N, C-alpha and C positions, 0 to 999 in steps of 0.2 A: 503494499499499499504505500502510495507517496503523499507528500504534505498536502496536495490537493485534495484528497479524502478529509481532512481534517478542516476544522473550523478554528480561528483563532478570534477570540472576542474578550470584552471585558468580564472578569469573574463575576459570578453571581454569589449572593451571600451564602447559600446553601452549599456551594462547592468550595468554601473555605476550609473547612474540616478535612477535605480530601487532599489537600496540598502537601501536609507534613508527610505523608505515605509516600508520594512522588519524590518528594525532597529527600526522604531517607534511601529509596531505593537508587535513585542517582547518585547520591553521596557515597552507597556502597562501592560504586565502580572505581572510586580513589582507592580502596584497599590494597589494588595490585600496581600503585605507582608510588614514586616517592613523597606523594602528598597524603599517604594514607590515614594520618591522624585527621585530616578534613573529614573522614567517615563518620567521625564521631562526635563533631563539635554540633552544640545546639543548633535546633532547627529554626530557619528564619519563618518558614511558614507558621510554626508555632506562635508566633509573636505578631502576627499581622494584625495591623489597625485600620479597617477599611475608612475610616475618616480620614486618614492622612496617606495612606499608601495607594499607589495606582497598581491594579494586578490586572493580567490578560491571562487567559488561559488558552492552551491548545485543546480542542475537544474532538475526542475518536468518533466515528459515525456511530457509536453505540451511545453517544450523549455524555460519557465519561470524560473529567478532565484527565489529560496524561501529561500534562507539561504546563508551565507557568513561568511567567515573567514577574517580578516583585521590584517595584520602582519607588523611590523616593524622590520628591521635588527639595532641590536644595538651591534656594535663590535662583540663578538662572541656569542652573544644572539639573539635568534626571539623572538620577544614580541608579543603576541598575544594580540592585543589591541581591538579588537572587534569580538565577534562572536555570531551570530543571527541565528535563525531558524524561519520564519513566524510560528505563532501558530497554523494555519491550517494545518501545515505540521510538527508538533513539536511531539516528542516521538515515533521517528521513527529511531533513532540513526544517523541523519543527523550530527549533532555537533561532535559527535564521528569521524564521516567520515571525517568531514571538518579538525579536529585537524590531523587526522592520515595524510592528504594530507600535511599538515604544516610540521609534523614530518618528513615525508619522504624528503620534500624539505631540511628542517634544516639540516638533516643527510648529503644529497647531497651536501650542501654548506659548509660541514665541522664545522657548529656551535656546540657549546658544551652543549647548553641548550635552555628551551624555558620558556618563562615567562610570566603571563598572567595577565591582568588587573582586572580580577574578583579576585583574589587571593589578590591582592593588596588594593582593595577596601573592603576585609573581607568578598567575597561572596565565597559559597561553591563549585561553578560550576565547577574548575579545578579538585578538588579531585572528585567529583560526576563523572565525566567521564574519570578518571582515567588518566588525563593527564601526560605523562612524561615528567619529568623536566630536567634531567642531561640525556645527549645523547651521552656523550664520553664512 
C-alpha cells in the first residue's frame, strides 16, 4: 500500500489516546541502533495539550491512526516535536506527507521556519526526509 491510500489530516480528540502506542512502536526501532536509549524515553504523545499543540495524523484505510506529527508554535517557528509512523506502515512516505502538512500549515500561519527535535538530538531524520527549514 502506498501513501496515497492513507489520509493526512488534523487529529481528532478521540484519536489522541492512540498516539502513545504508535510512538512506542516507532521508538522501539531505535533499539538496534546507536540511539537505543531513545527507545525508553518518556512518550511525547502522553503529554499532548490539544489547546497548545498542533497534531496531524496519518490514517490508514481502516480509519485507524498509524502515524502522527506533533508541533509546537514557538514565536515565528513551528517546532516539530515528534514525528512517528508505526513500523507496520513505515517506508511508504507517510512521514514525508505529515511534514508536508506541517509545512502547509506553517506557511499559512506566516511562520518563518520549521525546527525539529530529531536534528536537535543529532539524528539525521530531518535531512533524510528533505524537511524544509526556512519558509520565508
